N, C-alpha and C positions, 0 to 999 in steps of 0.2 A: 315437436319439442326439440326434436333435432335439428339443429341450425339457429335455433335463438341463444345468441350469446348470453344475454342478461339471465335465462333460465338455466343455461349451462353453467355459467360463473357461478350463482349461487349454490347447485346443488354441489360442484366441485369443491366451494369453500366449504360447506358442510360436511363433508365424507372427508374432509383433509383435517379439519377440527373435530374429527370423530365424534361427533352429533348424531343422535339419533332424531331422526326426520320421517315426516310422512307429505309424500307428493300427492296431491287430488288434481288428476285430469280431468276437467269437467267439459263435457260437450252436451250442447242444446241439441237435442235429437228434433230431426222432423222440420230443421231451421229452412232448408231449402225450399220445400215445398211451401211453407209460411211465405217466404220471400216472394215466389211465383205468385200466390193467391193475392194478399197483402199489398205487396210493392216494397221495395229496399229501404224507403224511409220509414216504414212502420217495422220494416224489420230492424234497422237502426234504433228504433224506441225500444225494442225488446232486449238488443244487446245493452243499452242504457239500462233498462230495468234491472237487469240481471248483474250487471257491473256494481250497482249500488248496493244491491240486495249483498253480493259478495262482500264487499267494503264492509256493510254494517254488520253479517255475521261473523266475520273475522275480528271486528272491533268488540262485539260483544262475547265472541266464544271460544277465541285463540288468544294466541300471545302477541305481546310487545315487537317479537322478533319473526313474526311470519311475513311471508313474500308472495305478495300476488302479481300475476301478469295475464295480459288479455295477450294471448296467443297469436289471434287473428280471426275473424268469422265469428263462428260462435264458439270458438275453443278457449279455456282458460285453465291458467295453472294457478294454484293454492300451496303454500309449504309450511305446514306446520308443525308441531311435534305430533306423536304417534297416541298420545291420550285424549288428544283434542278431534282428532281427523274424523272420528265418526260421529259425534255430537256436530262439529261443524258441517259436516255432508247432511245430516236430518236437518239441521236447521235450515240449510241450503237449498233443500228439497221442498221442506212444510213452506217456506217464504213465496218460491218460485210458485208452485202449485196453486199456492192460494191465489196468487196477485194475474197469474199468466189470464184468467180468464177475460181479462180487461181489454184484452187486446185481440180479443174475437167479436164477431158479430154473433148475436143473441141465436140465430140459426146455427153456425159452426159449433158453438160452444154446445148449443143443447143435443145436437148431434153427436160430437164427440168426434170429430175429425173434420177435415178439409177437403173438397174435390176439386183435383186440378186436371187439365186436359194436356196432354202430350203433344207431340209434333204429328202424329199420327192420329188424332182425334179423339184417342182413347181417352175416357176419363181414369182416374187413380185417387185411391183412398190414402189420406196420410191421417195417423193421429195428430191429436192436440200436441202442443210442444211438450217436450218431457227433458229431464237431465239424465244423464250419465255419468256417475262419477265412479271413476278408478283410483283406488288409494293404493299406493304403491309406498311401502315403510321398510327401513332397516331394522326394525323393532325384532324379527323374529330371523331375519336373514342377513348376510354379510353383502352389502352393495359397494362394489368400489370404483364405478362410475357413471356418469349421468347417462352413459348409453344403453347400460344396465336397466335403469330405471325409465329410460323411454320403452326399451323393448316390452318390460314386464308392463307397462301402463298401458301398451298398444294391447299386449295378449289379454288383460282385466278388462277395457273398455268393451273389446268385442265380445267377450264372455257378456258382460253387463247389458249390451244391446239386443242381446237374444231375448230378452224380460219387456213387457208391454209397461208404460208407464214410468215414473222416474223411481230413480233406483240408484243406490251406492253401491259397490262391490269393493271388499279389503282383500289385498292377496295376502294371504295366510302361510301361504309355504314356505318352508323353514330351508330352501335350496332351490 
């Protein structure tokens, strides 16, 4: 999130206006292994698939003032109001988990993972693609800079990635 002028500007403006907001930092888990197995073109199709889901879910469940951004690679940002954040996250996960099976061979899908071979010839097992969504909000705590949003998002995303499968985790700390 750091170094992305459009996202920084959007967060700064919402802070200056005194708005309540929730930033969803969305990461597609195991994307590199997927690209290594299925190739970059197929990986690009997964990115497009998720971008379409994100737009659709925000249109149906968000607000007209929501902000969406593809940071790059398998990372996305959505900014909405706190009361919409969990519903949006739940819908993103449901739609992604339902549709992602179309991007796997039947063998990999039934097995529940892909095998990759590293440079030393060793097999590595990677789970099916999933989403980790970190929700950072000024609903319960004061957030006075985009830097703080980024710091909290990194902590929450790291925690979310400790769980298998798709998940969202909302920072509920008060300070």
